[in-house]
C-alpha positions as CSV (number, residue, x, y, z in Angstrom):
1,M,111.8,104.7,91.8
2,I,109.6,106.8,93.9
3,E,107.4,109.5,92.5
4,Q,105.6,112.0,94.6
5,I,102.4,113.1,92.8
6,K,101.7,116.8,93.8
7,Y,99.2,119.5,92.9
8,K,99.7,123.1,93.9
9,N,102.8,121.8,96.1
10,E,100.5,119.5,98.2
11,L,101.4,115.7,98.2
12,Y,98.3,113.9,96.7
13,A,100.0,110.4,96.3
14,I,103.3,108.5,96.1
15,L,103.8,106.0,93.3
16,V,106.3,103.4,93.8
17,N,107.4,101.4,90.6
18,Q,108.4,97.7,90.8
19,N,112.3,98.7,91.2
20,F,111.5,99.3,95.0
21,K,112.5,95.5,95.5
22,K,116.1,96.1,94.5
23,K,117.3,98.1,97.5
24,G,118.1,96.3,100.6
25,G,117.5,97.2,104.3
26,I,114.7,99.1,105.5
27,N,113.2,101.8,103.2
28,F,110.0,103.7,103.6
29,F,108.4,105.4,100.9
30,T,106.2,107.9,103.1
31,P,107.6,110.8,105.1
32,N,107.3,110.4,109.0
33,N,104.6,112.9,109.3
34,L,102.1,110.9,107.3
35,G,99.2,109.2,109.2
36,L,100.1,105.8,107.4
37,Q,103.6,104.7,107.1
38,C,104.5,102.3,104.0
39,G,107.8,100.9,103.3
40,F,109.8,97.8,102.2
41,M,112.2,95.5,104.0
42,K,114.8,93.3,102.3
43,H,117.2,91.1,104.4
44,K,119.4,88.4,104.0
45,K,119.0,84.8,105.5
46,N,119.5,84.8,109.2
47,H,118.8,88.5,109.7
48,S,117.2,89.2,113.0
49,I,114.6,92.0,113.8
50,K,114.4,92.2,117.6
51,P,111.1,91.5,119.2
52,H,109.2,94.6,119.8
53,S,105.7,96.2,120.3
54,H,104.4,99.6,119.6
55,S,103.5,102.2,122.1
56,K,99.6,102.9,122.8
57,R,99.0,106.4,121.7
58,L,96.1,108.6,120.6
59,S,96.2,109.7,116.9
60,K,94.0,111.9,114.9
61,I,93.1,110.8,111.4
62,F,91.9,113.6,109.2
63,Y,91.9,111.8,105.9
64,T,91.8,108.1,105.2
65,T,95.0,107.2,103.3
66,E,94.9,104.1,101.0
67,V,97.8,102.0,99.6
68,L,97.1,100.0,96.5
69,F,99.5,97.2,95.4
70,L,98.8,96.3,91.9
71,L,99.4,92.7,91.6
72,K,98.5,92.1,88.1
73,G,97.2,94.2,85.1
74,K,97.0,98.1,84.5
75,L,94.9,100.6,86.1
76,R,94.3,104.3,85.4
77,V,94.0,106.5,88.6
78,D,92.2,109.7,88.0
79,F,93.1,112.5,90.5
80,Y,90.7,115.2,91.8
81,T,90.7,118.1,94.2
82,E,88.7,118.0,97.4
83,K,86.1,120.3,95.6
84,Q,85.6,117.4,92.9
85,K,87.7,119.2,90.1
86,Y,89.5,116.6,87.8
87,L,93.3,117.4,87.8
88,F,95.0,114.6,85.8
89,S,95.5,110.7,85.5
90,K,98.3,108.1,86.0
91,I,98.6,104.7,84.8
92,I,99.9,102.1,87.1
93,K,101.1,98.7,86.3
94,A,101.5,95.3,87.9
95,N,103.9,95.4,90.8
96,N,103.4,99.1,91.4
97,I,102.3,100.5,94.6
98,I,100.4,103.8,94.9
99,I,99.8,105.5,98.3
100,L,96.7,107.9,98.0
101,I,97.0,110.6,100.6
102,K,94.9,113.7,99.6
103,G,92.3,114.7,97.3
104,G,89.7,112.4,95.6
105,H,90.5,109.7,93.0
106,G,88.6,107.3,90.6
107,F,89.9,104.2,88.6
108,K,89.5,102.7,85.2
109,V,90.6,99.1,84.7
110,I,92.9,99.2,81.6
111,Q,93.8,95.5,81.7
112,P,92.2,93.0,84.2
113,I,93.5,93.9,87.5
114,E,94.3,92.1,90.8
115,M,95.1,94.2,93.7
116,L,95.7,94.5,97.5
117,E,94.2,97.7,99.4
118,V,95.2,98.8,102.7
119,K,93.6,101.6,104.6
120,Q,93.1,102.8,108.2
121,G,90.3,101.7,110.1
122,P,87.6,101.7,111.6
123,Y,86.1,102.4,108.3
124,N,82.5,103.4,107.8
125,V,81.5,103.6,104.1
126,R,78.6,105.8,104.8
127,R,80.6,108.5,106.7
128,D,84.0,108.2,105.3
129,K,83.4,108.1,101.6
130,I,82.0,111.1,99.4
131,R,80.9,109.8,96.0
132,F,81.5,112.3,93.1
133,T,78.3,112.8,91.1
134,K,79.6,114.8,88.3
135,V,82.6,113.1,86.4
136,D,83.4,113.9,82.8
137,E,85.8,111.2,81.3
138,S,86.4,113.2,78.2
139,K,88.6,115.4,80.3
140,V,91.2,112.8,81.2
141,K,94.7,113.6,80.6
142,L,97.8,111.5,81.5
143,K,100.6,113.1,83.6
């Protein structure tokens, strides 16, 4: 199952649960217009993917997109507007993937986690990250 997480009709994230592994072939979770493409491939033995390369091209990245693959545990993801207003939270579990596209986000570890993170680079933590100063966890609500 792929769930699009939206606020005011804007795509903030895509949550992919562990059932994504059941589908065969090439299946992308992200629409073609996103700055980062994320998908899953499942092929039988002896399947061939023809050798290829990707064309050199200039792309503009307006926001860093992050992909988190939760290998173990349970994680609460808190969503915020770009103006740092808390929206809602989602729980993700082991073998879930979340693609963070827009707005702000924070995390609370519910059970010890192991996760893999992928994002565009180059990445400069001073220039590319805005830390929120006023976060009130008493407003947390699960969606």
